ROLO-831541 format. One line per field, with one value per residue: residue number from 1; x, y, z of N, C-alpha, C in turn. Coordinates in steps of 0.05 Angstrom, whole numbers. Each point is the difference from the previous one (the first is absolute). Example, Ala and Ser with C-alpha at 12.3 -4.5 7.8 and 13.67 -1.06 7.14 Angstrom:
2
i	c(1; 2)
npx	c(264; -7)
npy	c(-114; 21)
npz	c(156; -14)
capx	c(-18; 16)
capy	c(24; 24)
capz	c(0; 1)
cpx	c(18; -15)
cpy	c(24; 22)
cpz	c(0; 14)
This chain:
360
i	c(1; 2; 3; 4; 5; 6; 7; 8; 9; 10; 11; 12; 13; 14; 15; 16; 17; 18; 19; 20; 21; 22; 23; 24; 25; 26; 27; 28; 29; 30; 31; 32; 33; 34; 35; 36; 37; 38; 39; 40; 41; 42; 43; 44; 45; 46; 47; 48; 49; 50; 51; 52; 53; 54; 55; 56; 57; 58; 59; 60; 61; 62; 63; 64; 65; 66; 67; 68; 69; 70; 71; 72; 73; 74; 75; 76; 77; 78; 79; 80; 81; 82; 83; 84; 85; 86; 87; 88; 89; 90; 91; 92; 93; 94; 95; 96; 97; 98; 99; 100; 101; 102; 103; 104; 105; 106; 107; 108; 109; 110; 111; 112; 113; 114; 115; 116; 117; 118; 119; 120; 121; 122; 123; 124; 125; 126; 127; 128; 129; 130; 131; 132; 133; 134; 135; 136; 137; 138; 139; 140; 141; 142; 143; 144; 145; 146; 147; 148; 149; 150; 151; 152; 153; 154; 155; 156; 157; 158; 159; 160; 161; 162; 163; 164; 165; 166; 167; 168; 169; 170; 171; 172; 173; 174; 175; 176; 177; 178; 179; 180; 181; 182; 183; 184; 185; 186; 187; 188; 189; 190; 191; 192; 193; 194; 195; 196; 197; 198; 199; 200; 201; 202; 203; 204; 205; 206; 207; 208; 209; 210; 211; 212; 213; 214; 215; 216; 217; 218; 219; 220; 221; 222; 223; 224; 225; 226; 227; 228; 229; 230; 231; 232; 233; 234; 235; 236; 237; 238; 239; 240; 241; 242; 243; 244; 245; 246; 247; 248; 249; 250; 251; 252; 253; 254; 255; 256; 257; 258; 259; 260; 261; 262; 263; 264; 265; 266; 267; 268; 269; 270; 271; 272; 273; 274; 275; 276; 277; 278; 279; 280; 281; 282; 283; 284; 285; 286; 287; 288; 289; 290; 291; 292; 293; 294; 295; 296; 297; 298; 299; 300; 301; 302; 303; 304; 305; 306; 307; 308; 309; 310; 311; 312; 313; 314; 315; 316; 317; 318; 319; 320; 321; 322; 323; 324; 325; 326; 327; 328; 329; 330; 331; 332; 333; 334; 335; 336; 337; 338; 339; 340; 341; 342; 343; 344; 345; 346; 347; 348; 349; 350; 351; 352; 353; 354; 355; 356; 357; 358; 359; 360)
npx	c(17; 20; 10; -25; -2; 24; -17; -15; -2; 23; -5; 26; -3; -21; 12; 23; -14; -12; 24; 10; -20; 2; 28; -3; -22; 11; 23; -15; -14; 25; 1; 15; -15; -22; 12; 7; 27; -7; 24; -6; 25; -8; -25; 14; 20; -17; -17; 20; 13; -24; -8; 22; -1; -26; 2; 23; 6; -22; -16; 15; 0; -25; -2; 16; -12; -24; 11; 11; -23; -16; 18; 0; -23; -8; 19; 3; -8; -15; 26; -12; -10; 16; 13; -2; -25; -8; 14; -9; -23; 4; 11; -19; -19; 14; 5; -25; -8; 17; -7; -26; 3; 15; -17; -21; 10; 8; -25; 1; 16; -12; 18; 7; -4; 13; 14; 0; 6; 16; -12; 4; 24; -2; -18; -14; -15; -11; -3; -24; 6; 7; -11; -11; 7; 11; 25; -2; 25; -11; -21; 14; 13; -25; 14; -20; 1; 27; -3; -19; 16; 19; -14; -8; 26; 3; -20; 11; -16; -10; 24; 8; -23; 0; 25; -6; -20; 13; 18; -19; -13; 21; 12; -22; -7; 25; -5; -24; -15; -13; 25; -6; 26; -8; -22; 17; 13; -24; -8; 2; -27; 5; 13; -8; -22; 0; 5; -19; -18; 10; 2; -22; -19; 5; -1; -21; -3; 5; -17; -18; 8; 1; -23; 1; 1; -3; 22; 2; -15; -9; -20; 21; 4; 9; 15; -24; -12; 18; -15; -9; -2; 21; -4; -3; 6; -17; -17; 6; -3; -19; -20; -12; -18; -13; -21; -10; 16; -4; 18; 11; 22; -7; 17; 15; 23; 13; -11; -6; 2; -9; 2; -26; 7; 13; -20; -16; 13; 7; 25; -20; -14; 13; 2; -15; -13; 20; -18; -13; -3; -22; 15; 7; 18; -24; 11; -1; 5; 23; -15; 18; 8; 26; -25; -3; -25; 1; -21; -20; -2; -26; 0; -5; 16; -11; 23; 5; 19; 14; -3; -11; 0; -25; -9; -19; -9; 27; 2; -22; -17; 3; 3; 24; -7; -23; -1; 3; 20; 7; -2; -17; 14; -22; 1; 6; 0; 15; 12; -13; 9; 25; 0; 23; -5; 3; 20; 16; -22; 21; -15; 10; -11; -4; -11; 9; 15; 19; 4; -13; -14; 8; -7; -20)
npy	c(-24; 0; -22; -8; 8; -12; -16; 14; 13; 7; -26; -2; 16; -15; -22; 9; 11; -23; -11; 16; -3; -25; 1; 12; -15; -22; 9; 6; -23; -10; 18; -18; -1; 3; -15; -7; 0; -17; 7; 21; 6; -8; 13; 21; -3; -5; 18; 18; -7; -1; 23; 12; -12; 3; 25; 1; -1; -10; 15; 19; -5; -6; 22; 11; -14; 6; 25; 1; -9; 15; 19; -4; -5; 3; -19; 19; 13; 8; -2; 18; 5; -22; 14; -17; 11; -18; -18; 7; 2; -23; -11; 8; -6; -24; -4; 8; -15; -21; 3; 3; -22; -12; 5; -7; -24; -8; 8; -15; -15; 11; 18; -9; -26; 7; 17; -22; -13; 21; 5; -28; 5; 19; -19; 21; -13; -23; -16; -7; 26; -2; -24; 20; 9; 1; 4; 12; 8; 1; 7; 20; 1; -1; -18; 5; 25; -1; -11; 19; 17; -12; -2; 25; 7; -14; 16; 13; 10; -24; -10; 15; -6; -26; -1; 15; -15; -23; 6; 10; -23; -14; 11; 5; -25; -5; 14; -12; 22; -19; -10; -16; -1; 24; -9; -11; 25; 13; -21; -9; -4; 25; 4; -25; 12; 24; -15; -15; 18; 12; -25; 9; 17; 21; 7; 15; -13; -21; 8; 8; -20; -10; 12; -11; 24; -11; -15; 27; 0; -13; 12; 14; -9; 26; -14; -9; -24; -10; -19; -12; -26; -15; -6; -21; 16; 17; -18; -6; 26; -5; 8; -21; 18; -17; 14; 10; 23; 24; 8; 17; -4; 10; -10; 19; -5; 0; 21; -3; 23; -22; 10; -7; 18; 11; -3; 7; 22; -2; 2; -3; 1; 22; -3; 22; -20; 15; -3; 0; -25; 15; 16; 19; -20; -12; 2; -25; 10; -9; -7; -20; -5; 5; 2; -6; -3; 20; -16; 16; -25; -7; -11; -22; 17; -1; -8; 15; -18; 19; -18; 17; 16; 3; -6; 19; -19; -4; -22; 16; -18; 8; -28; 8; -19; 12; -22; -10; -16; 25; -7; 19; 5; -13; 19; -7; 18; -11; 23; 19; 14; 8; -6; -14; 11; -23; 14; -21; -11; -1; 11; -16; 21; 4; 21; -14; 19; -13; 24; -13; 23; -6; -23; 17)
npz	c(0; 18; -12; -1; 26; 3; -14; 17; -21; 9; 7; 0; -22; -6; 8; -11; -20; 1; 4; -19; -15; 6; -1; -23; -8; 9; -10; -22; -1; 5; -17; -10; -22; 14; 17; -25; 6; -19; -12; -16; 6; 25; -5; -9; 17; 18; -10; -2; 22; 10; -12; 6; 24; 2; -8; 13; 25; 11; -16; 8; 25; 0; -13; 18; 17; -11; -3; 24; 11; -16; 4; 27; 9; -26; 4; 18; -22; 22; 9; 15; -24; -5; 18; 20; 0; 16; -11; -24; 10; 14; -22; -17; 17; 6; -26; -7; 21; -5; -26; 7; 16; -18; -19; 17; 10; -24; -6; 24; -15; -22; -1; -23; 5; 23; -15; -13; 22; 5; -24; 0; 11; -21; -7; 10; -18; 11; -19; -13; -2; 26; -4; -12; 24; -22; -3; -22; 3; 25; -14; -13; 24; 7; 11; 18; -11; 0; 23; 5; -12; 15; 20; -7; -6; 23; -1; 21; -19; 2; 4; -19; -14; 8; -6; -19; -2; 7; -17; -17; 4; 0; -22; -14; 6; -4; -20; -2; 4; -14; -3; -22; 9; 3; -8; -17; 2; -5; -15; 25; -6; -11; 22; 6; -11; 12; 21; -11; -4; 23; 3; -12; 4; -15; 26; 4; 22; -16; -18; 16; 15; -26; 0; 23; 12; 24; 6; 6; -19; 20; -14; -1; -25; -4; 15; 0; 1; -17; 11; -21; -4; 4; 26; -17; -19; 12; 3; -24; -7; 20; -17; 12; 4; 15; -9; 21; -6; -1; -18; 16; -15; -24; -18; -9; 12; -21; 7; -26; -13; -10; -24; -7; -16; 22; 15; -20; -8; 26; -13; -15; 22; 9; 26; 3; 15; 7; 19; -22; 2; -9; 17; -18; -2; 7; 23; 8; 23; 4; 21; -4; 25; 3; 9; 24; -2; 18; 7; 6; 12; -5; 25; -13; -11; -24; -9; -22; 2; -11; -20; -17; 20; -9; 23; -4; 13; -5; 14; -4; -6; -23; -5; 3; 15; -7; -13; 26; 7; 8; 25; 8; 21; 8; 20; 26; 20; 18; -5; 11; -22; 3; -27; -2; -22; -13; -10; 7; 12; 16; 19; 19; 12; -26; 7; 21; 7; -13; -11; -18; -1; 22; -12; -8)
capx	c(-16; 18; 14; -19; -6; 24; 0; -14; 20; 5; -15; 19; -2; -26; 1; 17; -15; -22; 13; 8; -25; -11; 13; -2; -27; 0; 15; -16; -22; 12; 8; 29; 7; -11; 19; 27; 16; 14; -1; -6; 23; -2; -20; 8; 21; -11; -18; 15; 17; -18; -7; 24; 9; -16; -5; 23; 23; -3; -1; 27; 17; -11; 7; 28; 5; -9; 18; 23; -4; -3; 25; 22; -10; -27; -9; -11; -26; -25; 10; -14; -28; -12; 6; -22; -4; 5; 29; 11; -9; 14; 29; 0; -6; 22; 26; -6; 1; 27; 14; -8; 13; 28; 0; -9; 20; 23; -6; 4; 27; 19; -6; -15; -25; -16; -10; -23; -21; -5; -28; -18; 2; -4; -29; -3; -23; -5; -25; -1; 16; 27; 15; 11; 15; 30; 11; -5; 22; -2; -17; 13; 22; -11; 2; -25; -13; 13; -8; -26; 2; 12; -21; -20; 11; 2; -28; -13; -18; -20; 12; 7; -25; -8; 20; -4; -25; 7; 23; -9; -19; 17; 15; -17; -10; 20; 7; -24; -5; -21; 11; -18; 10; -2; -18; 11; 17; -15; -17; 17; -8; 8; 29; 13; -2; 20; 28; 5; -2; 22; 21; -3; -2; 6; -24; 3; 18; 27; 11; -2; 26; 22; -3; 4; 20; 23; -1; -7; -27; 3; -13; 13; 25; 4; 24; -8; -26; 3; -17; -20; -23; 4; 19; 21; 27; 9; 8; 24; 25; 6; -9; -27; -9; -29; -12; -29; -10; 7; 17; -11; 6; 9; 17; 28; 8; 9; -22; 9; -21; 7; -23; -4; 15; 26; -6; -8; 16; 29; 20; -1; -10; 11; -15; 15; 7; 28; 1; -13; 17; -5; 9; 25; 24; -5; 20; -1; 26; 9; -1; 11; 23; 17; -3; -28; -20; -12; -26; -18; -21; -20; -9; -28; -4; 14; 16; 11; 29; 7; 19; 9; 22; -7; -20; 7; -10; 16; 2; -26; -8; -16; -10; 18; 9; -15; 17; 26; -5; 0; -26; 4; -4; -18; 10; -11; 19; -9; -2; 1; 25; 16; 9; 18; -10; 23; -3; 21; -15; 17; -1; -9; -24; -18; 5; 17; 27; 19; 25; 13; 10; 28; 20; -4)
capy	c(25; 24; 2; 10; 29; 16; 5; 24; 19; 21; -7; 10; 29; 5; -6; 19; 23; -6; 0; 26; 12; -12; 12; 28; 7; -6; 21; 24; -5; -2; 28; 3; 18; 25; 11; -2; 24; -1; 25; -4; -14; -28; -14; 1; -19; -26; -7; 0; -25; -25; 0; -3; -26; -19; 6; 6; -15; -30; -6; 5; -25; -23; 3; -4; -29; -15; 5; -14; -29; -8; 2; -16; -27; -3; -29; -3; 14; -16; -24; -7; -2; -28; -10; 1; 28; 5; -2; 25; 24; 0; 8; 28; 19; 1; 14; 26; 12; 3; 23; 25; 3; 8; 27; 20; 4; 15; 29; 13; -4; 12; 30; 10; -12; 12; 25; -7; -11; 20; 10; -18; 6; 28; 3; 2; -16; -24; 3; -19; 9; 2; -23; 7; 25; -5; 15; -12; -18; -23; -20; -10; -19; -21; -26; -14; 6; -15; -27; -2; 1; -23; -22; 5; -10; -27; -11; -2; 22; -5; 2; 30; 14; -7; 11; 29; 6; -6; 18; 27; -2; 0; 26; 21; -6; 5; 29; 17; 10; -16; -16; -21; -21; 11; -15; -25; 4; 10; -20; -24; -24; 1; 2; -23; 1; 21; -11; -15; 17; 18; -16; -8; 23; 27; 13; 28; 4; -8; 20; 28; 1; 7; 28; 16; 20; -7; -22; 9; -11; -28; -14; 7; -12; 10; -14; -27; -5; 7; -18; 11; -15; -20; 7; -22; 9; 14; -22; -15; 17; 13; 29; 1; 9; -2; 22; -3; 27; 16; 24; 26; 20; -12; 17; 1; 16; 25; 12; 20; 12; -9; 0; -28; -5; -11; -27; -21; -1; -2; 22; 18; 25; 3; 15; 26; 0; -9; -20; -24; -19; 2; 25; -4; 1; -8; -21; -4; 6; -14; 19; -14; 15; -17; 6; -8; 24; -2; 8; -6; -19; -4; -29; -6; 11; -16; 17; -13; 8; 2; -21; 5; 21; 23; 16; 28; 2; -18; -28; -12; -5; 21; -11; 1; -27; -11; -2; -15; -24; 6; 4; 13; -19; 9; -6; 15; 0; -11; 23; 29; 15; 4; -24; 5; -15; -2; 14; -10; -24; -26; -11; -28; -1; 20; 28; 13; 5; -18; 14; -11; 24; 8; -16; 2)
capz	c(0; -1; -27; -19; 6; -8; -29; -8; -8; 19; 25; 20; 1; 11; 28; 14; 3; 20; 27; 8; 5; 24; 24; -2; 11; 29; 15; -1; 20; 26; 5; -3; -22; 10; 20; -10; 0; -26; -16; -26; -13; 8; -16; -26; -4; 4; -22; -26; 2; -6; -29; -18; 4; -17; -27; -14; 9; -7; -29; -13; 8; -15; -29; -2; 8; -24; -22; 7; 0; -29; -14; 10; 4; -8; 3; 26; 1; 10; 11; 27; -4; 5; 26; 20; 10; 30; 2; -14; 16; 24; -6; -10; 22; 20; -10; -2; 26; 10; -15; 11; 25; -1; -12; 20; 19; -12; -2; 25; 8; -20; -3; -24; 1; 21; -8; -18; 17; 21; -2; 12; 29; 7; 6; 29; 8; -19; -19; -22; -24; 7; -10; -27; 3; -5; -24; -26; -4; 16; -11; -27; 8; 18; -11; -3; -25; -22; 5; -11; -29; -9; 3; -21; -23; 2; 0; 26; 4; 22; 27; 4; 7; 27; 18; 1; 16; 26; 8; 5; 22; 25; 2; 4; 27; 20; 0; 6; 26; 12; 22; 3; 17; 26; 17; 6; 24; 23; 12; 6; -14; -27; -1; -14; -30; -11; 3; -22; -25; -3; -7; -29; -16; 13; 11; 5; 25; -9; -20; 11; 15; -18; -6; 24; -1; 16; 19; 26; 2; 3; -21; -26; -8; -28; -9; -5; -11; -28; -18; -19; 2; 19; 20; 1; -5; 24; 20; -9; -2; 25; 0; 6; 27; 1; 16; 4; 1; -24; 6; 8; -19; -24; -15; 5; 23; -13; -16; -19; -15; -29; -19; -8; -26; 5; 13; -19; -23; 7; 4; -22; 11; 27; 18; 8; 30; 2; 21; -11; -15; -28; -12; -14; 16; 29; 9; 31; 11; 24; 24; 23; 13; 18; 28; 11; 4; 26; -1; 23; -7; 21; 4; -8; -27; -22; -17; -24; -4; -28; -6; -26; 1; -17; 13; 7; 28; 15; -9; -4; -27; -13; -25; -21; -7; -22; -23; 7; 14; 28; 13; 27; 23; 20; 26; 22; 21; 26; 20; -12; 4; -25; -12; -21; -22; -20; -26; -20; -11; 2; 27; 2; 16; -9; -8; 21; -7; 15; -4; -23; -17; 8; -14; -29)
cpx	c(17; 13; -19; -5; 24; 5; -15; 20; 0; -13; 17; -3; -27; 3; 17; -14; -22; 11; 6; -27; -12; 13; -3; -27; 1; 15; -16; -23; 9; 9; 30; 7; -7; 20; 27; 14; 18; -2; -5; 21; 0; -18; 8; 20; -12; -18; 17; 15; -16; -7; 24; 10; -16; -2; 25; 25; -3; -2; 28; 18; -10; 8; 30; 7; -9; 19; 26; -2; -3; 26; 21; -9; -28; -12; -14; -28; -21; 11; -14; -29; -14; 6; -23; -2; 9; 31; 14; -6; 17; 29; 1; -2; 21; 24; -7; 2; 28; 16; -8; 11; 29; 3; -6; 22; 26; -5; 2; 29; 23; -10; -17; -28; -18; -12; -25; -24; -9; -27; -20; -1; -4; -29; -3; -26; -4; -25; 3; 18; 30; 17; 12; 19; 31; 9; -6; 22; 2; -17; 13; 21; -10; 2; -25; -15; 12; -6; -27; 0; 11; -20; -21; 10; 2; -28; -14; -20; -20; 12; 7; -26; -8; 19; -4; -24; 6; 20; -12; -20; 17; 15; -18; -12; 20; 8; -25; -2; -21; 8; -18; 6; -2; -20; 13; 20; -15; -15; 16; -7; 12; 31; 14; -1; 20; 29; 8; -1; 24; 27; -1; -1; 7; -26; 6; 20; 29; 12; -1; 25; 22; -1; 3; 24; 26; -4; -8; -30; 1; -14; 13; 27; 6; 25; -5; -27; -2; -20; -19; -27; 3; 23; 22; 27; 13; 7; 23; 25; 5; -7; -29; -4; -30; -9; -30; -13; 11; 16; -18; 6; 14; 17; 29; 8; 8; -22; 12; -22; 6; -25; -4; 14; 28; -3; -4; 20; 31; 11; -3; -9; 11; -16; 15; 8; 28; 3; -9; 21; -4; 10; 28; 24; -2; 21; -3; 31; 6; 1; 10; 23; 15; -2; -29; -17; -15; -28; -16; -23; -15; -7; -28; -5; 15; 16; 10; 28; 6; 22; 13; 23; -6; -22; 10; -6; 14; -3; -26; -8; -19; -11; 20; 11; -16; 17; 26; -12; 0; -28; 7; -5; -15; 10; -12; 22; -12; -4; 1; 28; 16; 13; 18; -10; 21; -9; 21; -12; 17; -1; -9; -23; -19; -29; 20; 29; 17; 29; 15; 12; 27; 22; -2; 19)
cpy	c(24; 4; 11; 29; 17; 4; 23; 23; 24; -3; 10; 28; 8; -4; 20; 26; -3; 1; 28; 18; -9; 13; 30; 8; -6; 20; 26; -1; 2; 29; 4; 21; 30; 12; -3; 25; 0; 27; -7; -15; -30; -15; -2; -22; -30; -9; -1; -26; -24; 0; -6; -29; -21; 6; 9; -18; -31; -7; 3; -26; -24; 0; -7; -29; -16; 3; -15; -31; -11; -2; -21; -29; -5; -29; -3; 15; -21; -28; -9; -5; -26; -10; 2; 26; 3; 0; 26; 24; 2; 10; 29; 20; 2; 13; 30; 16; 2; 21; 26; 6; 11; 28; 22; 4; 14; 29; 15; -1; 12; 29; 5; -12; 12; 26; -5; -10; 18; 12; -15; 5; 28; 4; -2; -12; -21; 5; -20; 7; 2; -21; 6; 24; -6; 18; -16; -21; -24; -22; -12; -19; -23; -28; -16; 5; -14; -29; -7; 0; -27; -23; 3; -11; -31; -14; -2; 22; -5; 2; 28; 14; -6; 11; 30; 5; -6; 20; 29; 0; 1; 25; 22; -2; 7; 30; 17; 7; -17; -18; -24; -21; 11; -16; -27; 2; 7; -21; -27; -23; 0; 1; -24; 1; 19; -10; -17; 15; 18; -14; -13; 24; 26; 12; 30; 6; -5; 22; 29; 2; 9; 30; 19; 17; -9; -24; 8; -6; -29; -15; 3; -16; 5; -15; -30; -3; 8; -16; 15; -15; -17; 9; -22; 11; 16; -20; -16; 14; 19; 30; 3; 10; 0; 19; -5; 26; 16; 26; 23; 21; -14; 21; 0; 19; 27; 12; 20; 10; -6; 2; -28; -7; -12; -28; -21; -3; 0; -24; 21; 29; 2; 17; 27; 2; -12; -22; -27; -18; 1; 25; -4; 4; -8; -23; -4; 2; -16; 19; -15; 17; -20; 7; -6; 26; -8; 12; -6; -15; -7; -30; -3; 11; -17; 21; -16; 10; -3; -22; 6; 22; 24; 18; 28; 6; -20; 4; -14; -2; 22; -10; 1; -28; -12; 1; -14; -27; 3; 2; 12; -20; 12; -8; 16; -2; -9; 22; 26; 11; 3; -26; 6; -21; -1; 17; -5; -23; -24; -13; -29; -3; 23; -2; 15; 1; -19; 10; -14; 22; 9; -15; 3; 23)
cpz	c(0; -25; -20; 4; -10; -32; -8; -4; 22; 27; 23; 5; 14; 31; 15; 1; 20; 28; 9; 6; 27; 25; 0; 13; 29; 16; 0; 21; 29; 9; -2; -21; 7; 19; -9; -1; -25; -13; -30; -15; 6; -18; -31; -4; 2; -23; -26; 0; -7; -29; -18; 3; -17; -30; -16; 8; -7; -29; -13; 6; -14; -29; -3; 5; -25; -23; 4; -2; -29; -13; 11; 6; -8; 2; 27; 4; 7; 10; 24; -3; 8; 27; 19; 13; 30; 5; -9; 16; 26; -4; -6; 24; 21; -11; -3; 27; 12; -15; 12; 28; -1; -15; 19; 21; -9; -3; 25; 8; -20; -5; -24; 0; 22; -10; -20; 18; 22; -1; 15; 31; 10; 7; 31; 11; -21; -16; -22; -25; 6; -12; -29; -1; -1; -23; -24; -7; 17; -12; -27; 6; 15; -13; -4; -23; -23; 4; -12; -30; -12; 2; -21; -27; -3; 1; 26; 6; 23; 27; 6; 8; 28; 21; 3; 18; 30; 13; 8; 24; 27; 4; 8; 30; 22; 3; 9; 29; 15; 22; 7; 21; 31; 20; 10; 23; 26; 15; 4; -18; -28; -4; -12; -29; -11; 3; -22; -27; -4; -5; -29; -19; 15; 9; 5; 23; -8; -19; 10; 16; -15; -7; 24; -2; 14; 18; 27; 4; -1; -21; -28; -3; -29; -13; -6; -11; -30; -17; -16; 4; 24; 20; 2; -3; 24; 22; -6; 3; 25; 1; 10; 29; 0; 22; 6; 4; -25; 9; 8; -21; -25; -15; 7; 24; -12; -18; -20; -17; -29; -17; -8; -26; 8; 13; -21; -24; 6; -14; -25; 9; 28; 18; 6; 29; 4; 21; -12; -14; -29; -12; -12; 17; 29; 6; 29; 8; 26; 23; 23; 10; 17; 28; 8; 2; 27; -2; 24; -8; 24; 0; -11; -29; -20; -18; -25; -5; -30; -4; -27; -1; -16; 12; 5; 30; 17; 32; -6; -30; -11; -27; -23; -9; -24; -26; 5; 14; 30; 14; 27; 23; 22; 27; 20; 23; 25; 21; -15; 8; -26; -7; -23; -24; -23; -25; -22; -14; 0; 27; -1; 16; -7; 12; 18; -8; 18; -3; -24; -16; 9; -14; -31; -13)
């Protein structure tokens, strides 16, 4: 029955549009859109990104793949068409998702890709359209879209269609303000269900955590939870943090005044805000020193120690680690008073100074 349904022309497009309309209507009825703080530029970028992705980026990549495939390996055209649907779908969806996991994770750990993915995390509130908020070049380089194009060339149109429907349902659902998983955490009888679900698919609590501003908020883990559809990869590669609540604040620690054109068209358009990573000539600088920094800390409070050495608020994190493999270290002190914190980043008992800097 599913295979027959997937033979309907553009059935996946109808479903995706339906999913977007469903979440859009529900967010509107729930009052999220009315109370939204989104600016005009936010809406322009998110809607434009959605339209360009489906009507320009994907068609171009598919045409390129068909051209390359026809030229270099025409004998494999429709090679997958006769394979069993269930097995082919399982292989397709798992490969698609692991590709997305590593692309997403790499975008958080490399400077150039981070600048292309930064628009996604600049959003200061979640919503059904946030899932499409990335720079244009981010999508052109996305391996998943090239993977989709390859499978289409090989004759896997049905598995691609079903995969797109399931993928968009999970992704839009995990970005939405609706937080459909919230009742599962609130009621004890439902908690066993969500404990199983969140270890299979990406839930709002799991992904909202990734969009949280800082780890100082116990519900936020912006340096983990990279999964797209399934939390499997985060669990396998040690980046999963399961949450039962949602961040108090979304967006980046460093606030900049960027036009949506710089956000979407970077690196072809630059930001006039010189503090922005999208501005011409922007460069992160080393702010480490060969001496400890004495700070007054309070017992019971949480702090984030800068591990990347580029914070402008040393020895504390200011978000400069984005685009690197460094992660800030959360810590607390046992007593109120002055504490010497490491600023050479070489201490053997970080975040505290052990005088390693004296031998550097």
